[in-house]
FILUMDREN-493332 format. One record per residue (C-alpha): residue number from 1; residue in one letter; chain; x, y, z. Coordinates in Angstrom, 1 decimal. Layout:
BEGIN
n, res, chain, px, py, pz
NUM, a, A, X, Y, Z
...
***
This chain:
BEGIN
n, res, chain, px, py, pz
1, m, A, 120.1, 99.1, 97.7
2, t, A, 119.5, 97.0, 94.6
3, q, A, 117.9, 93.7, 95.3
4, d, A, 119.7, 90.5, 94.2
5, p, A, 117.7, 89.3, 91.2
6, t, A, 118.5, 85.7, 92.0
7, v, A, 116.8, 85.8, 95.4
8, k, A, 113.4, 84.1, 95.1
9, k, A, 110.3, 86.2, 95.8
10, a, A, 107.7, 84.8, 98.1
11, i, A, 104.2, 85.2, 96.6
12, v, A, 101.1, 84.2, 98.5
13, g, A, 97.5, 83.5, 97.6
14, l, A, 95.3, 83.9, 100.7
15, g, A, 91.7, 82.8, 101.1
16, e, A, 89.3, 80.4, 99.5
17, i, A, 90.0, 77.1, 97.7
18, l, A, 87.0, 75.6, 96.1
19, w, A, 85.7, 73.6, 93.2
20, d, A, 83.7, 75.3, 90.4
21, i, A, 80.9, 72.8, 89.6
22, f, A, 80.1, 73.3, 85.9
23, p, A, 77.4, 71.5, 84.0
24, d, A, 80.0, 69.1, 82.6
25, a, A, 82.7, 68.8, 85.2
26, a, A, 84.2, 70.0, 88.5
27, r, A, 87.1, 72.4, 88.0
28, f, A, 89.5, 73.8, 90.6
29, g, A, 89.0, 77.4, 91.6
30, g, A, 88.8, 80.2, 94.1
31, a, A, 90.2, 83.6, 93.2
32, p, A, 93.3, 83.5, 95.4
33, a, A, 94.0, 79.9, 94.4
34, n, A, 93.6, 80.9, 90.7
35, f, A, 96.0, 83.8, 91.3
36, a, A, 98.6, 81.5, 92.9
37, c, A, 98.4, 78.9, 90.1
38, s, A, 98.7, 81.7, 87.5
39, a, A, 101.6, 83.3, 89.3
40, a, A, 103.4, 79.9, 89.5
41, g, A, 102.8, 79.3, 85.8
42, l, A, 103.7, 82.7, 84.6
43, k, A, 106.6, 83.6, 86.8
44, t, A, 109.3, 85.6, 85.0
45, i, A, 111.3, 86.1, 88.1
46, p, A, 112.7, 83.6, 90.7
47, a, A, 109.7, 83.0, 92.9
48, e, A, 108.1, 80.6, 95.3
49, v, A, 104.3, 80.7, 95.3
50, y, A, 102.3, 79.6, 98.3
51, m, A, 98.6, 79.0, 98.9
52, l, A, 97.1, 79.6, 102.3
53, s, A, 93.7, 78.2, 102.8
54, a, A, 91.8, 75.2, 104.1
55, v, A, 90.2, 72.2, 102.4
56, g, A, 88.2, 69.2, 103.8
57, s, A, 89.6, 65.8, 104.7
58, d, A, 87.7, 64.5, 101.7
59, a, A, 88.2, 63.5, 98.1
60, l, A, 87.9, 67.0, 96.7
61, g, A, 90.2, 68.3, 99.4
62, n, A, 92.9, 65.8, 98.5
63, r, A, 92.4, 66.5, 94.8
64, a, A, 92.7, 70.3, 95.5
65, i, A, 96.0, 69.8, 97.2
66, q, A, 97.3, 67.7, 94.3
67, t, A, 96.1, 70.3, 91.8
68, i, A, 98.0, 73.0, 93.6
69, k, A, 101.1, 70.9, 93.6
70, d, A, 100.7, 70.1, 89.9
71, h, A, 100.6, 73.9, 89.2
72, g, A, 103.9, 74.3, 91.0
73, v, A, 102.3, 76.0, 94.1
74, r, A, 103.5, 75.2, 97.6
75, s, A, 100.6, 73.3, 99.4
76, d, A, 102.2, 72.7, 102.8
77, l, A, 100.3, 75.5, 104.4
78, v, A, 96.9, 74.4, 103.1
79, q, A, 95.1, 73.2, 106.2
80, q, A, 92.7, 70.2, 106.2
81, n, A, 89.7, 70.2, 108.6
82, f, A, 86.4, 68.3, 109.0
83, k, A, 84.3, 70.7, 107.0
84, a, A, 83.5, 70.0, 103.3
85, t, A, 85.9, 71.3, 100.7
86, g, A, 84.3, 74.4, 99.1
87, q, A, 82.1, 74.1, 96.1
88, v, A, 80.4, 76.6, 93.8
89, n, A, 77.7, 75.9, 91.3
90, v, A, 78.7, 77.9, 88.1
91, t, A, 76.2, 78.9, 85.4
92, i, A, 77.6, 80.2, 82.1
93, d, A, 75.4, 82.4, 80.0
94, e, A, 75.4, 82.7, 76.2
95, h, A, 78.2, 85.3, 76.3
96, g, A, 80.5, 83.2, 78.4
97, g, A, 79.8, 85.2, 81.6
98, a, A, 79.6, 83.3, 84.8
99, s, A, 77.3, 83.4, 87.8
100, y, A, 78.0, 81.6, 91.1
101, e, A, 76.1, 79.8, 93.9
102, f, A, 78.4, 79.2, 96.9
103, a, A, 78.0, 76.3, 99.5
104, a, A, 77.9, 77.5, 103.1
105, d, A, 80.3, 76.9, 105.9
106, a, A, 83.1, 75.3, 103.8
107, a, A, 86.6, 74.3, 104.9
108, w, A, 88.0, 77.6, 103.8
109, d, A, 85.6, 79.4, 106.2
110, n, A, 87.5, 77.8, 109.1
111, l, A, 91.1, 78.9, 108.7
112, q, A, 93.3, 78.7, 111.8
113, w, A, 96.3, 80.9, 112.6
114, s, A, 99.7, 79.2, 112.9
115, a, A, 103.3, 79.9, 113.5
116, d, A, 104.0, 78.9, 109.9
117, f, A, 101.6, 81.6, 108.7
118, a, A, 103.4, 84.2, 110.9
119, n, A, 106.8, 83.2, 109.5
120, l, A, 105.5, 83.4, 105.9
121, a, A, 103.9, 86.8, 106.5
122, d, A, 107.2, 88.1, 107.7
123, n, A, 108.9, 87.0, 104.5
124, a, A, 106.2, 87.6, 101.9
125, d, A, 107.0, 89.9, 98.9
126, a, A, 103.4, 89.8, 97.7
127, v, A, 100.0, 88.6, 99.0
128, c, A, 96.7, 88.6, 97.2
129, w, A, 93.4, 88.3, 99.1
130, g, A, 89.8, 89.4, 98.6
131, t, A, 86.4, 89.9, 100.4
132, l, A, 84.9, 86.4, 99.7
133, g, A, 87.5, 84.6, 101.7
134, q, A, 86.5, 86.8, 104.7
135, r, A, 82.9, 85.9, 104.7
136, s, A, 83.3, 84.0, 108.1
137, q, A, 84.7, 85.8, 111.2
138, a, A, 87.3, 83.1, 111.7
139, s, A, 88.9, 83.3, 108.3
140, q, A, 88.5, 87.1, 108.3
141, n, A, 90.6, 87.3, 111.5
142, v, A, 93.3, 85.1, 110.0
143, i, A, 93.4, 86.9, 106.7
144, q, A, 93.6, 90.3, 108.2
145, k, A, 96.2, 89.2, 110.8
146, f, A, 98.4, 87.8, 108.0
147, v, A, 98.2, 90.9, 105.8
148, a, A, 98.9, 93.2, 108.8
149, a, A, 102.0, 91.1, 109.7
150, t, A, 103.7, 91.6, 106.3
151, k, A, 106.6, 94.0, 105.9
152, p, A, 105.9, 97.5, 104.6
153, e, A, 107.4, 96.8, 101.2
154, c, A, 105.3, 93.7, 100.6
155, l, A, 102.7, 94.1, 97.8
156, r, A, 99.4, 93.8, 99.6
157, v, A, 97.0, 93.1, 96.7
158, l, A, 93.3, 93.4, 97.4
159, d, A, 91.3, 91.8, 94.6
160, i, A, 87.9, 92.7, 96.1
161, n, A, 86.0, 90.0, 94.2
162, l, A, 82.5, 91.0, 95.4
163, r, A, 80.2, 88.0, 95.6
164, s, A, 76.7, 88.9, 97.0
165, p, A, 75.7, 88.4, 99.8
166, f, A, 79.2, 87.8, 101.2
167, w, A, 80.4, 91.4, 101.6
168, n, A, 79.4, 94.7, 103.1
169, e, A, 80.6, 98.3, 103.3
170, s, A, 82.2, 97.7, 106.7
171, l, A, 84.4, 94.9, 105.2
172, l, A, 85.5, 97.1, 102.3
173, k, A, 86.3, 99.9, 104.8
174, d, A, 88.4, 97.4, 106.8
175, s, A, 90.2, 95.8, 103.9
176, l, A, 91.1, 98.6, 101.5
177, p, A, 93.3, 100.6, 104.0
178, m, A, 95.3, 97.4, 104.4
179, a, A, 96.2, 97.2, 100.7
180, n, A, 98.8, 99.0, 98.6
181, v, A, 97.5, 97.5, 95.3
182, l, A, 93.9, 97.3, 94.3
183, k, A, 92.2, 95.2, 91.5
184, c, A, 88.6, 95.6, 90.6
185, n, A, 86.2, 95.2, 87.7
186, e, A, 83.6, 97.4, 86.1
187, d, A, 80.8, 96.2, 88.4
188, e, A, 82.9, 96.6, 91.5
189, l, A, 84.2, 100.2, 90.9
190, p, A, 80.8, 101.8, 91.4
191, v, A, 80.5, 100.0, 94.7
192, l, A, 83.9, 101.4, 95.8
193, s, A, 82.9, 104.9, 94.6
194, s, A, 79.7, 104.8, 96.6
195, t, A, 81.3, 103.3, 99.7
196, f, A, 84.0, 105.9, 99.8
197, d, A, 81.9, 108.9, 98.5
198, m, A, 83.7, 109.4, 95.2
199, n, A, 82.4, 111.0, 92.1
200, g, A, 83.5, 111.3, 88.4
201, d, A, 84.3, 109.0, 85.6
202, d, A, 86.1, 105.7, 86.0
203, h, A, 89.6, 107.2, 85.5
204, s, A, 88.9, 110.0, 88.0
205, i, A, 87.7, 107.5, 90.6
206, l, A, 90.8, 105.3, 90.1
207, l, A, 92.9, 108.4, 90.7
208, q, A, 90.9, 109.3, 93.9
209, l, A, 91.3, 105.7, 95.2
210, q, A, 95.1, 105.7, 94.4
211, q, A, 95.6, 109.0, 96.2
212, r, A, 93.3, 108.5, 99.2
213, f, A, 94.8, 105.1, 100.1
214, s, A, 98.4, 105.8, 98.9
215, l, A, 98.1, 102.8, 96.5
216, k, A, 101.1, 101.7, 94.5
217, l, A, 98.8, 100.6, 91.7
218, v, A, 95.1, 100.4, 90.9
219, a, A, 93.9, 98.1, 88.2
220, l, A, 90.4, 98.2, 86.6
221, t, A, 89.2, 95.6, 84.1
222, r, A, 86.2, 96.4, 82.0
223, g, A, 85.4, 93.0, 80.4
224, a, A, 85.7, 92.8, 76.6
225, r, A, 86.2, 96.6, 76.4
226, d, A, 89.5, 97.5, 78.0
227, s, A, 91.5, 97.8, 81.2
228, i, A, 93.1, 100.8, 83.0
229, l, A, 96.1, 100.8, 85.3
230, v, A, 97.1, 103.8, 87.4
231, r, A, 100.5, 103.6, 89.1
232, k, A, 102.1, 105.8, 91.6
233, s, A, 105.3, 107.4, 90.4
234, g, A, 107.4, 109.7, 92.5
235, t, A, 105.4, 111.6, 95.1
236, i, A, 101.9, 110.7, 96.2
237, h, A, 100.4, 113.1, 93.6
238, e, A, 102.4, 111.8, 90.6
239, t, A, 100.9, 108.9, 88.6
240, e, A, 101.3, 107.2, 85.3
241, t, A, 98.3, 105.6, 83.5
242, s, A, 98.0, 102.9, 80.9
243, q, A, 94.7, 102.1, 79.1
244, l, A, 94.6, 99.2, 76.7
245, p, A, 91.8, 97.5, 74.7
246, s, A, 91.1, 93.9, 75.7
247, v, A, 92.7, 91.4, 73.4
248, s, A, 90.1, 89.8, 71.0
249, t, A, 89.5, 86.1, 71.6
250, q, A, 87.0, 83.4, 71.3
251, v, A, 85.5, 83.3, 74.8
252, v, A, 84.8, 79.8, 76.3
253, d, A, 84.4, 81.1, 79.8
254, t, A, 85.8, 84.1, 81.8
255, v, A, 86.5, 82.2, 85.0
256, g, A, 90.0, 82.9, 86.3
257, a, A, 90.8, 85.5, 83.6
258, g, A, 90.9, 88.4, 86.1
259, d, A, 93.0, 86.4, 88.5
260, c, A, 95.6, 85.7, 85.8
261, f, A, 95.5, 89.4, 84.9
262, t, A, 96.3, 90.2, 88.6
263, a, A, 99.1, 87.6, 88.7
264, a, A, 100.8, 89.1, 85.6
265, i, A, 100.5, 92.6, 87.1
266, i, A, 102.1, 91.6, 90.4
267, l, A, 104.9, 89.6, 88.7
268, g, A, 105.5, 92.7, 86.5
269, m, A, 105.7, 95.0, 89.6
270, l, A, 108.1, 92.6, 91.4
271, g, A, 110.2, 92.5, 88.3
272, n, A, 110.3, 96.3, 87.9
273, m, A, 108.7, 96.1, 84.5
274, k, A, 107.5, 99.3, 82.7
275, l, A, 103.8, 99.9, 83.2
276, t, A, 102.9, 99.5, 79.5
277, d, A, 104.9, 96.3, 79.2
278, l, A, 103.3, 94.6, 82.1
279, h, A, 99.9, 95.8, 81.0
280, h, A, 100.3, 94.4, 77.5
281, w, A, 101.4, 91.1, 79.0
282, a, A, 98.5, 91.0, 81.5
283, c, A, 96.0, 91.6, 78.6
284, q, A, 97.5, 88.8, 76.5
285, v, A, 97.5, 86.1, 79.2
286, s, A, 94.1, 86.9, 80.6
287, a, A, 92.6, 86.7, 77.0
288, y, A, 94.1, 83.3, 76.7
289, v, A, 92.4, 82.1, 79.9
290, c, A, 89.1, 83.3, 78.5
291, s, A, 89.7, 81.1, 75.4
292, q, A, 90.1, 78.0, 77.6
293, a, A, 87.7, 76.0, 79.8
294, g, A, 88.2, 76.5, 83.6
295, a, A, 90.2, 79.0, 85.6
296, t, A, 93.8, 77.7, 85.5
297, p, A, 94.8, 76.4, 82.1
298, t, A, 98.4, 75.9, 81.3
299, i, A, 99.7, 79.0, 79.6
300, p, A, 101.6, 78.4, 76.3
301, a, A, 105.4, 79.0, 76.5
302, e, A, 105.2, 81.9, 74.1
303, l, A, 102.9, 83.8, 76.5
304, n, A, 105.0, 83.0, 79.6
305, q, A, 107.4, 85.9, 78.8
306, p, A, 106.2, 89.5, 78.4
***
């Protein structure tokens, strides 16, 4: 049965909300929050975007909630507790690459399950989560419970987002089988190949991941070089691949670029776009994010449509 194109899709970012503390300013961040803000800014289909996380009952927490609202993301399921809102000290090198130092036991480490979470899980069309948001047992339990409660056709998007020391092989082995879409970068793919005993070049490993875990799509970003998408087509052993060079841009910082790439991919999948079309669009919008300061700049109107 063909879905009604006027029915809004429910898209969920699930995990950490935090503030990236740069040398000159504090900027809103957290991979699933960046994903949610990008999805709300880019949406090419009728969609309602939600963020599920926790912030503190403090100034940064209130500011985070307002920031989410300003990006058009639903904030009513963002919890407030008595822990401090998450913060990360960000250092940018001469090439625009970022390194991170995370504050411990933040608000987002203390997510609590609720009936509203259960209701949204039952109605979600896409959910994006990662490993960092699962660094505490409490939040790991809530995140995995939410993902497990989604319907089979929901896009379960694992952006593994490895941040040492907040991951281990056990967490990867728990998380990846729950996903039907995987996003990783060139540093994370070797970790996956080692964890799951895979050999070969990058493309071969992507195919092995897609087939072993019956993934609808696997996305690999390789920085300034290129990106590769492998998507299931037909039976489990039939795939289509797109490999495109990264769009040249003047890099200010790379924070949030991968999250915007993921958002474009998921919107494209929900909108039944051709693989090459959604890939070109994802490359364009993520390059724009690299050219701007911070993780969630406003995307120009001419880039909002593929």
